[in-house]
N, C-alpha and C positions, 0 to 999 in steps of 0.2 A: 353249046360248046364254044361258039364264036364269042358269045357274050362273056363267058368265063375268061377266055383268053384276053379279051379287051380289058376286062376289069383287072386281071392280073398284071397286064402291061401298064395300066394306069397307076395302080398301086406301086408297082416297081419303079416307074418313072418318078413319082413323087418322092418315094423313099430315097432313090439315088440322088435326086436334086437336093433334098434336105441334107443328106449325108455329105455331099460335096460342099454345101453351104457351111455346115458345121466344121468340116475339115479346114475350109478357108478361114473361118472365124477363129479357130484354135482354142487352146486352153489358156485364156487370158489371165486367169487368177491363180492357176497352179494350186488349187485346193487350199487356198489361204486360210479360210475359216476352219476347215477340218484340221489343219495343222495346229491351229490355236487350241482346238478341243483336245487333240492328242497330247500336245505339250503341257496343257493345263492338267490333264489327268496324270501325266508322269511327274509333274511337279507336286501334285497332291499326294501321289503315292510315296514320294520322298519325304513327306511329313510337312510340307509347306501349306499355308492357308490357301484354300481353293481360289478365293476371290482376290487374292493378291497378285496372281499371275497376270502378266500383261505382255504384249508383243508390239513392237514398233510398226507404224504404218505411215507411208509417205504423205498421205492425204489427211488422215484422221488423228495423227499424233500417236497415241497409244491405245490399243484395243485390248479388252479384257474378256475373260470367260464370263458371260452374262446370263446363262441359263439358270433356272432354279435348281436347288440341290437334287431333286428327284431325277432331273435330266443327267446330272453328274453321276448318279448311281448307275444309270443305264450306259453311260459312256465310259465308266471306269475300266471295264475289261479291255477296251481298245488301247489303253495305255501300255498293255503288255504285248500287243501285236506289232509286227513290223508295219511301218507306215504304208507300204505298198499294199499289204493285205487289207488294211482299213480303207484305203481309197477304193479298192476293188469292191469291198462289201457295200460301201455307201453308194458307189456309182451303179452297181447292179441293182441294189435296192431301189434307187430312184427310178431307174429305167422300168423295172417291173411295176412299181407303184403308178407310174404315169400310164403304162399300158392298161393296167387293171382299171384305174379310175376312168380312163377314157372309154373303155368298154362299158362300164357302169352308166356313164352319161349318154353315150351315143347309141348303143344298141336299142334302148327303148324308143328313141326317136326314129331310128331306121324301121323298127317294127311298126310304129304308128303310121309311117308314110308308105309302107310297103317296099322299102328299099332292102337290098341285101345287107344284112348286118355285118357280115365279114368284109364286104366291100367298103361300107361306110366307115367302120372302125379302122380298116386297113389304110384308108386315106387320112383319117383323123389323127392317128397316132404319130406318124412322122411330122405332120403339120404342127402338132403340139410341141414336138422337139425343137422346132425352129423358133419358138417364142423366147424373148429375153428372159422371162421368168425361169424357163427350163435351163437355158444356157448358164444363167447365174447360179442356179441351184447346183448343177453338176460341177461347174468349174470352181465354185467356192467350196464344194463338199458339204453342202447344207443338208439338214435332216427334215426340212419342212414337208416333204412329201409323205413321210411317216404320219405326220399330224393330219394331213389331208385324208389319208386312208382311214384313220380312226374316226374323223368327223363324218366323212361320207358313209362309212359303214354303219354308223349310228343312225344318221338321218335318212338314208335310202333303204336300209334293210331292217335294223333292229326296231326302230321306232314304228314304221308302218306295220310290222308284224306284232306290235304290242308286246315285244319281248321284255321279260323282267330285267334283262341286261341293257336295255335301252338307256343311254346316258353314260355308260361306262367308258366308251371310246372317247367321248368329248371330255369326260373328267380326266382320263389319263393324258390326253393331249394338252389340257390346261395345266396339269402338273408338270409336264415336260417344258412347255413354253406358254406363257400367259395369254398370248393372242387368242387361242381358241376359246377362252372364257366368254367371248361375245356370243358363242353358240348356246351357252347356258341362258343368257338373256333371251335368245331366240326361243328356246324351249319355254321360258316363262311367258313371253308375250303371245305365244301360240297356245298357252294353257296346257302344256304337257307337264303337269305338276310332278308326276312320279318320275319321269325321265330327268327333269331338271333337278329334283332332289337327289337322284342317283348320281348324276354328273357332279354335283357339288360335293356330295359325300365321297365320291371316288377321288376327286381332286384333293380334298382335305386329307383323306386316308393316305394317299400316296405322299403328300407333303409331310405328314406325321411320321411315316416310315423313314423318309429321308432325314427328318429331324432326329429320330432315334439312332440312326446309323452315324450321322455327322452333325451332332448338335452345335458345335462351334461354328461350322461353316454355314449351317442353316440360320443361326443367329446373325452372322455377318451379312448374309444375303437379305434377309427380311428387314433388318434394321438399318442397312447401309447401301449395299450394292443395288438393291431393287429400286431405290429412289434416285439413283444417280444416272441420268440419261446420258451424260457425257462419256460414260464407260462404253456405250454402244457406238458413239460417233457424233460428229457435229450435226445438229439439226438442219443447218443451212446447206449441207452437202447435197448436190443434185440427186444423188441416189436415194435420198429420203423422200419418197413420194407419198407423204402424208399431208394433212392440212397444216400441221405445225411446220413441216418442211417448206411448204408453199409460202406461209407467212414469214418464215425466217429468211427466205431468199429475197423477199421484198425489202427487208431492212438491214440485211447483213452489211457490216459485221456486228451491228447492234442486235439485241434480242427483241423479238416481238412481244407485244403485251400478252402475258399469260391469261389475263382476265378475258381479253378478246378471243383468244384461242379457245378457252374453256366454254364461253358462251356459244361460239360457232359450232364447236364440237358437240355440245349437248343438243343444239338445235338440229344439226345434221343427223346425229345419232337417233334422236327421237323420231324424226321424219322417216329415216330409213327403216327403223324397227317397226314403225306403224305400217309401212308398205309391206315389209316382210310378213307381218302378222296377218295382213289381208290377202296374201298370196294363196291362190288355190293350186298353183303349180309348185310342188315342193322344191324343185330344183331352182326356180326363181326365188323362192323364199330363202333358201340357204345361200344363194349367190348374193342377194342383196345384203344379207347379214355379214358375209365375208367382206363385201365392199365397205360396209359401215366400219368394220373393224380396221380395215386398211386406212380409211380416211381419218378416223379419230385417234388412232394410236400415235403416240409421239414420234415413233420411228417406224417407217415402213419401207424396207428395201425392195428392189424389183423382184427378188426371189420370193417375197411374201405374196405376190400378186397372182397366185394361182386362179383367183376367182374370175379372171377374164375367160378362162376355159369354159366353165359352165354358163357364163353369160353368152358366149358365142353359140353354145349349143341351144340355149333358150331362144335366141334370136333366129337361128336357122330353122328351128322347129316351127316358129310362127310364120315364117315365109314372107313373101311379098316385100314390102319396103323395109321390113326388119332385117332382111338379109344384106341390105346395103350397110346398115349399121353394124352387122356382124363382120362384114368385110373391112369396114373402117376400124373396128375394134381389133381385128386380127392384125391389120397393118401397123397400128400403134403398138400393139403388144410385141410384134416382131422387131420393129425399129427401136422401141424402148427409149430410154433417156440417157443411158451411159455407155451403150454398146458401140456407137459409131461417132459420137461427138465428145471431144474432150473439153469440158467446161472450165478446166483449171482448178487448182487446189485452193486458191485464195478465197476467203470469205467476202465476196463482192455481191452487191444487190443486182437483181434483174433490172436492166435499164432500157428495155425495148419490148414491144409486143411480141416480136418473133422470139426473143430470148425467153420471155415469160412462158410462151406456149411450149417452146422446146424443152425448157428445164422442168416444166410441170405437166408434161403431156399425160403421164399415167394417172396422176391424182385428179386431173381435170376429167379424164375419161371415167375414172371411178365415180365422180360426182354426176356425170351425165347418165351413166348406166344406173346409178342409184335412183335417179329421178324418173327415168323413162323405161327401164326394162319392163316388158309386159309381165304381169303377175297372174294372169288368168288364161285359160285356154291352154294351147300347147299340149304338153304331156298330161296336164290335168284332165284333158278330155278323155283319157283312157279310163278314167275312174267310173265306177258304177253309179248309176243314177238312183239306185234304191236308197231309201231312208230307213232310219231305225236308231235305236239307242247306241251311243258310242261305247267303245270298249276302253278308251284311254280316259283317265280321270280328267274331267273338266273339258274334254274335247268335244267340239260340235259334232253332231251325228254325221253330217255330210263328209267331214274330213275322216271320221273313223271308218266308215264303211268303204271309202274309196281307196285309201292308200295301199292296203294289202293287195288289192287287185292290180293296181298300177305296177306294183313291184314284181308281179309274177314273171314278166318278161326279162327282168334284170337278172334273174337267177339262172337263166339258161347258160350253159357253157359256151 
């Protein structure tokens, strides 16, 4: 009874502290991105070309609706709703998605270490809400947590259970926003051929549905808007925490060598996917894959960097000195790069070591984690040691027999 009261008090104290922090931080972006979505849908419903819609921004100039046509089909009904209702739906959806995905990641670690799952998750959920990624997601009105749910559901549940539906979630996420396509690469390098084919087929099918419903706008996107990175924003802006963003800030207002960026991106991507393929801990594998996607994508905003969350879980699970890296990762993820420092709107180069570290903190952290995140042990030690023929096409027997057992704990309510 005393232990329960102490745990309840600890969880309540953390939740109150984070709540006060978020109240102090405030709604800095006033759902800016969500307002672009809604306005673009209303303009589209009025008969205007979807990808012609733009909205002024004091830093970036003009911003456009940049998601693929399939995402537009999903967002289309929100053009008929009052803005307040849409904001409520997106905010509640993000809150629920964060709570659910935190349970999926933390509960198995608590079970492995003999901790109370309710206590561990109760501490973890409010701590996740303090991250810059979460604050930016909610206050911009972003939909990226929907994509995270689809990806994690596939990789943590459908895939280990050898479900015939494995890959559908990743495919849908890729059709909504192209970033999750990196997880199709992950399925390929880990030799999950059937799931990879399902994911690719699902993405193509969803894209074709959108093309059938909106052929002109689909043509405009795939032949024009898709190739125009300036529609998303300036690559040198500090909020762009990708490799291209780092290189752009070194030479701004000039443009970095695209050949250099491509060579570095390919090298980093190849190394990262090699590590992901070798991972015996499935959470480490998917985390490294997400980090690779963040680094090599031309544009990576702070709200894209959910992958710090599973990285911290993996580090805490391994214990010892890794928990110091977990603490450092959490600190960087809370402070972020745009939340507390105004770097100015002018395209100017980084001219000191301190400024270089401050303006590139999250992409540098991505590179560190991509290189050193432990890929064996941890959650993987929950796997069975038995051997036998695999049940997934092309999958090594050790991976096949292990993952369904590991996921058993995740399914508990």
